[in-house]
C-alpha positions as CSV (number, residue, x, y, z in Angstrom):
1,M,0.0,0.0,0.0
2,K,2.8,2.4,0.8
3,I,4.4,1.8,-2.6
4,E,1.0,2.6,-4.2
5,L,0.6,5.8,-2.3
6,D,4.2,6.9,-3.0
7,F,3.6,6.3,-6.7
8,I,0.4,8.4,-6.6
9,K,2.4,11.2,-4.8
10,F,5.1,11.0,-7.4
11,Y,2.6,11.1,-10.2
12,F,1.2,14.4,-9.0
13,E,4.6,15.8,-8.4
14,I,5.6,15.2,-12.0
15,C,2.3,16.6,-13.1
16,D,2.9,19.7,-11.1
17,V,-0.1,19.2,-8.9
18,S,0.5,20.6,-5.4
19,M,-0.1,18.3,-2.5
20,E,-0.1,19.2,1.2
21,P,2.1,17.1,3.5
22,N,-0.8,15.6,5.5
23,Q,-3.2,15.4,2.5
24,N,-4.5,12.0,1.5
25,P,-3.4,11.1,-2.1
26,A,-6.8,9.6,-2.6
27,D,-8.5,12.9,-2.0
28,I,-6.2,14.5,-4.5
29,L,-7.1,11.8,-7.1
30,E,-10.8,12.5,-6.5
31,S,-10.3,16.2,-6.9
32,L,-9.3,15.6,-10.6
33,F,-13.0,14.6,-11.2
34,V,-14.3,18.0,-9.9
35,I,-15.9,19.7,-12.8
36,P,-15.7,23.5,-13.0
37,R,-19.0,25.3,-12.2
38,E,-19.2,26.9,-15.6
39,V,-19.6,23.5,-17.3
40,P,-22.8,22.3,-15.6
41,K,-24.1,25.9,-15.5
42,T,-23.8,26.3,-19.3
43,I,-25.3,22.9,-20.0
44,L,-28.2,23.6,-17.6
45,R,-28.9,27.0,-19.1
46,N,-28.9,25.6,-22.6
47,L,-31.3,22.8,-21.6
48,L,-33.6,25.2,-19.8
49,E,-33.7,27.4,-22.9
50,L,-34.2,24.4,-25.2
51,V,-37.3,23.1,-23.3
52,Y,-38.8,26.3,-21.9
53,D,-39.1,30.0,-22.9
54,V,-37.0,31.5,-20.1
55,K,-36.5,35.2,-19.7
56,V,-34.6,36.8,-16.7
57,A,-34.5,40.5,-16.0
58,G,-32.6,42.5,-13.4
59,S,-29.4,40.4,-13.3
60,E,-27.5,43.6,-12.9
61,N,-29.0,44.0,-9.5
62,I,-26.9,41.1,-8.2
63,P,-23.6,42.6,-6.8
64,E,-20.5,41.3,-8.4
65,S,-18.9,40.5,-5.0
66,G,-19.6,40.6,-1.3
67,G,-21.9,38.8,1.0
68,A,-25.7,39.0,0.3
69,L,-28.9,37.1,0.6
70,I,-31.1,36.5,-2.5
71,I,-34.7,35.4,-1.8
72,S,-37.6,34.4,-4.1
73,N,-41.0,32.8,-4.1
74,H,-40.8,29.0,-4.5
75,T,-43.1,27.4,-7.1
76,D,-41.2,24.4,-8.5
77,Y,-37.9,22.6,-8.5
78,L,-37.2,24.7,-11.6
79,D,-36.8,27.8,-9.5
80,I,-33.3,26.8,-8.4
81,P,-31.7,26.0,-11.8
82,V,-33.4,29.1,-13.3
83,Q,-31.9,31.3,-10.6
84,G,-28.5,29.6,-10.5
85,A,-27.9,29.2,-14.3
86,F,-28.8,32.7,-15.2
87,A,-26.7,34.4,-12.5
88,D,-23.2,35.6,-13.3
89,R,-21.8,34.7,-9.8
90,K,-22.0,31.6,-7.8
91,I,-25.1,31.2,-5.5
92,V,-24.9,29.0,-2.5
93,Y,-27.8,26.7,-1.9
94,L,-28.6,24.4,1.0
95,G,-29.3,20.9,-0.1
96,K,-30.5,17.9,1.8
97,Y,-27.8,15.6,3.2
98,E,-28.9,12.6,1.0
99,L,-28.0,14.4,-2.2
100,F,-24.3,14.6,-1.1
101,H,-24.2,10.9,0.0
102,P,-26.0,8.9,-2.7
103,Q,-23.9,5.9,-1.9
104,E,-25.5,5.4,1.5
105,E,-28.9,4.5,0.1
106,I,-27.4,1.9,-2.2
107,M,-25.2,0.5,0.5
108,A,-28.2,0.2,2.8
109,I,-29.9,-2.0,0.2
110,I,-26.8,-4.1,-0.3
111,N,-26.4,-4.5,3.5
112,H,-30.1,-5.3,4.1
113,K,-30.7,-8.6,6.0
114,N,-32.4,-10.1,3.0
115,S,-29.8,-9.0,0.5
116,P,-28.2,-11.7,-1.7
117,F,-24.9,-9.9,-1.0
118,H,-24.7,-11.7,2.3
119,Y,-23.9,-15.0,0.5
120,P,-21.1,-16.1,-1.9
121,P,-20.2,-15.3,-4.5
122,L,-21.8,-11.8,-4.2
123,S,-20.5,-11.4,-0.7
124,L,-17.0,-11.4,-2.0
125,T,-17.7,-8.3,-4.1
126,K,-19.0,-6.2,-1.2
127,P,-15.7,-4.6,-0.2
128,V,-14.9,-3.6,-3.8
129,I,-18.4,-2.2,-4.3
130,A,-18.2,-0.3,-1.1
131,I,-14.9,1.3,-2.1
132,L,-16.2,2.2,-5.6
133,L,-19.5,3.7,-4.2
134,N,-17.7,5.7,-1.5
135,S,-15.3,7.1,-4.0
136,L,-18.3,8.0,-6.3
137,G,-20.2,9.6,-3.4
138,S,-17.1,11.6,-2.5
139,V,-16.8,12.9,-6.1
140,V,-20.5,13.8,-6.2
141,K,-20.2,15.7,-2.9
142,K,-17.1,17.6,-4.0
143,N,-18.8,18.6,-7.2
144,L,-22.0,19.8,-5.5
145,I,-20.0,21.9,-3.1
146,N,-17.9,23.3,-5.8
147,W,-21.0,24.2,-7.8
148,G,-22.5,26.1,-4.8
149,S,-24.4,23.5,-2.7
150,M,-24.0,22.9,1.0
151,P,-25.4,19.8,2.8
152,I,-27.9,20.2,5.7
153,I,-30.2,17.8,7.6
154,R,-33.8,18.8,7.0
155,N,-36.4,18.1,9.6
156,A,-33.6,17.0,11.9
157,A,-35.9,16.1,14.8
158,K,-38.1,13.9,12.6
159,E,-35.8,12.4,9.9
160,S,-32.7,11.7,12.0
161,E,-31.7,10.1,15.2
162,M,-31.4,13.5,16.9
163,D,-33.7,14.3,19.9
164,K,-35.4,17.7,20.0
165,R,-32.7,19.3,22.1
166,A,-30.0,18.1,19.7
167,A,-32.1,19.2,16.7
168,M,-32.4,22.7,18.2
169,E,-28.7,22.9,18.7
170,Y,-28.1,21.7,15.2
171,Y,-30.4,24.4,13.7
172,E,-28.7,27.1,15.9
173,K,-25.3,26.0,14.5
174,L,-26.8,25.9,11.0
175,E,-28.0,29.5,11.3
176,T,-24.6,30.6,12.5
177,Y,-23.0,28.8,9.6
178,M,-25.2,30.6,7.1
179,V,-24.5,33.9,8.7
180,D,-20.8,33.2,8.6
181,L,-21.0,32.2,4.9
182,M,-22.5,35.6,4.0
183,K,-20.0,37.5,6.2
184,E,-17.3,35.7,4.3
185,G,-18.6,37.1,1.1
186,E,-20.9,34.3,-0.3
187,L,-24.2,34.9,-2.0
188,L,-26.7,32.7,-0.2
189,S,-30.2,31.8,-1.6
190,I,-33.2,31.1,0.6
191,Y,-36.9,30.6,-0.2
192,P,-38.7,32.3,2.8
193,E,-41.9,30.4,2.1
194,G,-40.2,27.3,3.4
195,S,-41.8,25.0,0.9
196,R,-43.0,25.0,-2.7
197,S,-46.4,26.5,-3.6
198,E,-48.5,24.0,-5.5
199,T,-50.7,26.7,-6.9
200,G,-48.0,29.3,-7.7
201,E,-49.7,31.7,-5.3
202,L,-47.3,33.4,-2.8
203,Q,-47.4,31.8,0.6
204,S,-46.6,33.5,3.9
205,F,-42.9,34.1,4.6
206,R,-41.1,32.8,7.5
207,A,-38.8,35.2,9.4
208,M,-35.6,33.2,9.2
209,A,-34.3,34.8,6.0
210,A,-34.8,38.3,7.5
211,K,-33.2,37.3,10.7
212,L,-30.1,35.9,9.0
213,A,-29.6,39.0,6.9
214,I,-29.9,41.2,10.0
215,R,-27.4,39.1,11.9
216,A,-25.0,39.0,8.9
217,G,-25.4,42.7,8.1
218,V,-25.7,42.0,4.4
219,P,-28.1,43.3,1.7
220,I,-31.1,41.3,0.6
221,I,-31.9,40.8,-3.1
222,P,-35.6,40.1,-3.6
223,S,-36.8,38.4,-6.7
224,G,-39.9,36.8,-8.1
225,I,-40.6,33.9,-10.5
226,V,-43.7,33.0,-12.5
227,G,-44.7,30.3,-14.9
228,A,-42.7,27.5,-13.5
229,T,-45.4,25.9,-11.3
230,N,-45.6,22.1,-11.9
231,M,-43.5,22.5,-15.1
232,S,-40.9,20.0,-13.9
233,K,-43.4,17.2,-13.3
234,P,-43.7,14.3,-15.8
235,K,-47.3,15.2,-16.5
236,A,-46.1,18.5,-18.0
237,F,-43.9,16.7,-20.4
238,L,-46.4,14.0,-21.3
239,T,-49.0,16.6,-22.1
240,G,-46.6,18.9,-23.9
241,D,-47.4,21.8,-21.5
242,A,-43.8,22.1,-20.5
243,F,-42.4,22.8,-23.9
244,K,-41.8,26.5,-24.5
245,T,-44.0,27.5,-21.6
246,K,-43.1,31.0,-20.4
247,I,-41.0,31.2,-17.3
248,R,-40.2,34.7,-16.2
249,Y,-37.8,35.7,-13.4
250,Q,-37.5,39.3,-12.1
251,I,-34.6,40.3,-9.8
252,G,-35.1,43.4,-7.8
253,K,-32.7,46.0,-6.4
254,P,-30.9,45.1,-3.2
255,I,-32.2,46.3,0.1
256,P,-29.1,47.5,2.1
257,P,-28.8,46.9,5.9
258,S,-29.2,50.6,6.4
259,E,-32.8,50.3,5.3
260,F,-33.6,47.3,7.6
261,P,-36.1,48.0,10.5
262,T,-34.3,48.8,13.8
263,G,-35.0,47.5,17.3
264,P,-35.0,44.1,18.9
265,E,-34.0,41.3,16.4
266,K,-37.3,39.4,16.7
267,K,-39.4,42.6,16.1
268,A,-37.1,43.9,13.3
269,A,-37.1,40.5,11.6
270,K,-40.9,40.3,11.6
271,E,-41.2,43.8,10.1
272,L,-38.5,43.1,7.5
273,T,-40.3,39.8,6.6
274,E,-43.5,41.7,5.8
275,I,-41.5,44.1,3.6
276,L,-39.8,41.3,1.8
277,E,-43.1,39.5,1.2
278,N,-44.7,42.6,-0.4
279,K,-41.5,43.2,-2.4
280,V,-41.5,39.7,-3.9
281,R,-45.2,40.0,-4.7
282,E,-44.5,43.1,-6.7
283,L,-41.6,41.4,-8.5
284,M,-43.8,38.5,-9.4
285,K,-46.2,41.0,-11.1
286,Q,-43.3,42.6,-12.9
287,A,-42.1,39.2,-14.0
288,E,-45.4,38.6,-15.7
289,S,-44.9,41.6,-18.0
290,I,-41.4,40.5,-19.2
291,L,-41.7,39.9,-23.0
């Protein structure tokens, strides 16, 4: 094994790939499969424009650098790729843990008590399959993070082994993590409704987005999308409704921290949430008029 690792290290040295003294050569090898963000972004944008009639206005309102929070109404899974593929800079999204560890679900099936992999000859292949799947999962995770996604545990108290106290602590740390991301200059995306609207109508906003922006001291970029509701569902493709349907996305001007309501955080966040909800509603109407 040492000879193999030394060979890998030598390989990267002659290829002029830097390697930290304590860094695992396997991690360096996996990093070669990390695809630059512009590649999937360009492919995704072309696919969206091929299937749908997508128009985006107000992209110039997204600052070129610096921490910020971009918010929008949430109508469909399409909202995220439309927002991300048509923005010039990287947007950070919070994705569920399972997306970053696809190998775990497959390994759970293989390790199930009724799985044929418990018996020869399939049992002999399990170690090799585990290595391959873990490597694949690591590559998927590295790419998703490189493209702007961050893993989180959703509904921690319900869908994990955490008790309520541990879940509360997790969410507090998650909020701090998101605030730190914006303070470090990242553009974070949050959908204040908390879930997709099945009808396309704007739902009541939760206060978390406003609270995070207040804590981070960064501008909020409101935006509104229309036309995407249910357009990613198989039915939309089977009926032909999805093809060239109009999807319009309007990005508004940033709201700087100097314009945030003042006072205790909870009260200020509530007032700011009402402002954001009205602003997004206005932008949705503006989006409908984009030709």
